[in-house]
N, C-alpha and C positions, 0 to 999 in steps of 0.2 A: 870696245871691250879691251880691258887691260891685259898685258902679257901675263900668262900663267892662269888665265881664267877660262872657264868653259860655260856654255849656255845652251839651254834647250830652246829650240826654235821651230817655226812652222814655215812650210813652203805653201803659199796660197795661190789659187787660180784667180783669174780676173774678177770673178763673182764673189770672192772671199771664201770659197770652200777650201778645205784643207787637202792639198795634194800629197803631202807627206809631213812627217815630223822627224827631227834629227837633232844631233848634238854637234856643236861647233866649238872649237877651242882655238886660242891664240897662243903661239909659241915663238920665241926668238924674235920678238919685235915685229918683223914683217911677215912671217909665215903663219899660216893657219891650217888647221887640221879638221877635216870633216869626218865624223864617224857615223856610218850608216849601218843598218842591219843587213844580214845576209840575204834576205828574201828579195827576189826579183831585181837583182843587182843591175842588169843591163838597162832596164827601163828607168830605174831610179837615177842611175848616173846620167842618162840623157836628160832627165828633168832638171837636175842640178846644173849640168853643163849649159843648158839653154838659159837658165836663170842667172848664171854667172857671166854670160857674155858681156863683154865691155869692161866691167869693174874688176874682173879677176879671171884666173884660169884654174881648171880642175884637172888633176892627174889621178887616175885610178891606181891603187896599190894592191894588186891581187896577190902580191908576195908577202902580205902581212896577215897576222891572225890577232884576234881579240879574245882575251881571257877575262872573265868576270869572277872576282873573289868577293863574296857578299856575306854579311852576317856580323854579329857582335864581336867575334874573335878575329875578324879580317885584319885589323891593324896589327895585332899581335903576331899573326902568321906571316904577313907580308914583310913586316919590319925585320924579321930574322934574315930575310934575303934581300931586302932593300931598306936599310935603316932610315933613309930620308923620308920614307912614306909616312912615318908616324907624325911628322910635322905638318902634313897636309891637312886642309879642312875641305869641307864639302864644296864640290864644283871647282876645285883647283886642279891644275894639270902641270906636269913637270917631266923632264927627261931624267932618267936614272937607270942604273943597272938592276935587273931583277935576276937573282941566281946566276949572275955573270953575263946575262944577255942584255944588250942595249934595249931600252924600252921607253915608251911614252905612257906615263901612268896618270890617271885621273881618279880623284876621290869621288866616285859616282857609281851609279847602277840603276836598275829599274825594278827594285824590290821594296823600296821604302826603308831598307836597312842601311846601316853604315857599310861601306864597301869600296872596292877599287875596280877599275877596268884597266887592263894592261894590254897595250898594243905593242906587239913584238914581231920580228921576222918569222914567217911561217915555219922556217926550218928550226927555230928554237922553241916552237909552241909546245910540242909534246914533252920535251925535256923539262921545261919550266913548269908545265902543268903537273907533271909527275912529282917534281920537287916539292911543289906546294901541297900536293895530295899526300905526301909522306909525312906532313905535319899531323900530329894527333887530333887537332881540332877540325881538320878539313875533310870534307866528303864531296864526291862528285854529284851534281844534280843536272837535270835537263831543263828544257824550255817550259815544260809543264809546271815545274816547281816555280819558275820565275813568273809564270802566268798567274798562279794562285796568289803569290805574294804581291804582284803589282795590283791585282784586284783589291786585296785588303788595303793597300796603300792609296787607293783611289786614282791610280795612274791609267791613262788611256792606252789602248792598243789599236794601231791603225788597221783598218778593215773591219773593225768591230765598233768601237766607239767613235772613230774618226773616218771620214771619207770626204769626197769632193762636194757632197751636198750638205756638209756640216761646217759651220763657221766657228771661229774661235770663241765667240760669245756663247753660243749654244753648247759648246764643248767645255765651258768653264776654263778656258785656256788664255783669256785675255792678258793675264800676267806675263805671258811669253812675248808680248809685244812691248818693246822698251818705251819708256816715257818720252824720249826724244822723238821716236818714230810716230808716236801718237800725236805729239804736239805739232810735228811737221807734216802729218798725214802722209808719211813716206812709206807706204806699203800698199799692196793691191787691195782694191775695194775699200779704201780707208773710210770714205764717207759712209758707206753702207754699214761697215762694222762699228764705227763710232756712233751711228744712229741707233743700232741695235743695243750698244752699250748704254746709251742714254734712255731709250724707250723700253728696253727689255726684249728678249727674243721670244718667238712663238713657242719654241721648245728649248729645254735645257737639260743637261745631264745632271742627274741626282743619284743618291744612293737609297737603296731599300733594304731593310732587314726582314726577310721572310720569317714567318712563324711556322714551326713544324718541320718535317723532313722532306717534303716535296721539293725537288730541284727546280730552280728558276732558270730555264735554259734560254740561250740566245734566240731572239725572235718571239718569245712568249709575250702575249698581250698583257698589259697592265690596265686594270679597270678600277674605277672608284666604287663607292658603296652602292651606287645606283646601277652599276654594271656598264657604265659608259667607258669605252676604251679611251684612255688618256695617254698612252705611251706603250713602248715595247722594250723588252730587255735587250740590251746591247752586249753585255758581258755578265756572266753568272758562274758561280762555282763555289767549292767548299773553302772555308777560311781556316787553314791549318794553325796559324798563330793564335787565333781566338779560341781554338779547341771547342768548336761548336759543330754539331752534326748538320746544321742547315747552311745553305749557301749565302754569300753576300751577292748583291745584285747591283749592277749599274744600269740605270734606265734613263730614258728621256721623257719629259712631261710637257704638257701643253698649258697647264694652269697652275701658277705658283700658289694661289690661294687654296685651290682644291688640294694640292699636294700636301699642304701643311696640316690640314684638318681631317684628311680622309684615311681610312684603312685601304690598303691596296691589295689586289688579288692577282697572283701570278698564275697564268695558264688556267684561270677559273677555279682553282682548287686551294691554293695556299694563301692565306691572308698574310699581310705584312704591313709595315709602316715605314715612313720616310726616316732615314737615318743619316746623320752628318758624316761626311767623308773628310779625311780618311777613316776607314773602319778601324784600322789599327794605327796608332800614332807613328809618325816617321821617327827614325832614330839616327838621323844624319849627324855627323860631327861638324857643326857649324862654327864659324869663326867667333860669333858672339858668345856661344856656349863655352868655348875655350877661354875667352877673355874673362868671363864671369868666374870660371873655375880657378883662374890664376889670381 
């Protein structure tokens, strides 16, 4: 990975199941930064420390905070307090001052929208957050809002769509394993995962668009026209960007052929049909988009 780049990655168990997902960035040539979520920090740090034994060292930084500024106006808002941010493209990372505070900024997020994640000292977090919120375009949101947006964007959430019994092929996340690693078979359970990639998995994450107002809740059974259970909902909710009253659903299925031609039933009451993901197009500022515009 080149300096100034960030990447989504998976931590796999010896059987190829997903122990966790995370973001990793490379800065200043030799240094690297791991950004994990807040949940279950102690357990997660132990996982990563064991995985890094030998090739590297991990140091926890409990004295730092992470702010996420997401949405179409994020570049406009952040560039007022960090002018260099406007020159960044998706999945790039750099050091810069934000409202006078030293920060590590990446052009990323988990909403499908353009946006930035800002790693700063915990002591600066409230002041910088309030400074950004003073801008007329900015409003505070919580993790519930992020959850609805990541669902629209077709992005997985660990503990729902991902766990240690789900492999990258079933989760539709094989793209997160680099070409070199695939060629060298340099990752846990490589033979098993590459065979699944060649032969096809028994189950795979797909999207469903329910018809009507009945919610498709996590764990609800998915049946085909004959009533045969062929999967279960792993994530479901309302899609605010689509301005629809019914939810978007992420599910797993056993039969690709059945999935393409059948109407699905959620919880035995709400018909639905397979829908391509993402449900709402991603709006990242990619490097190729900038080049074409120029």
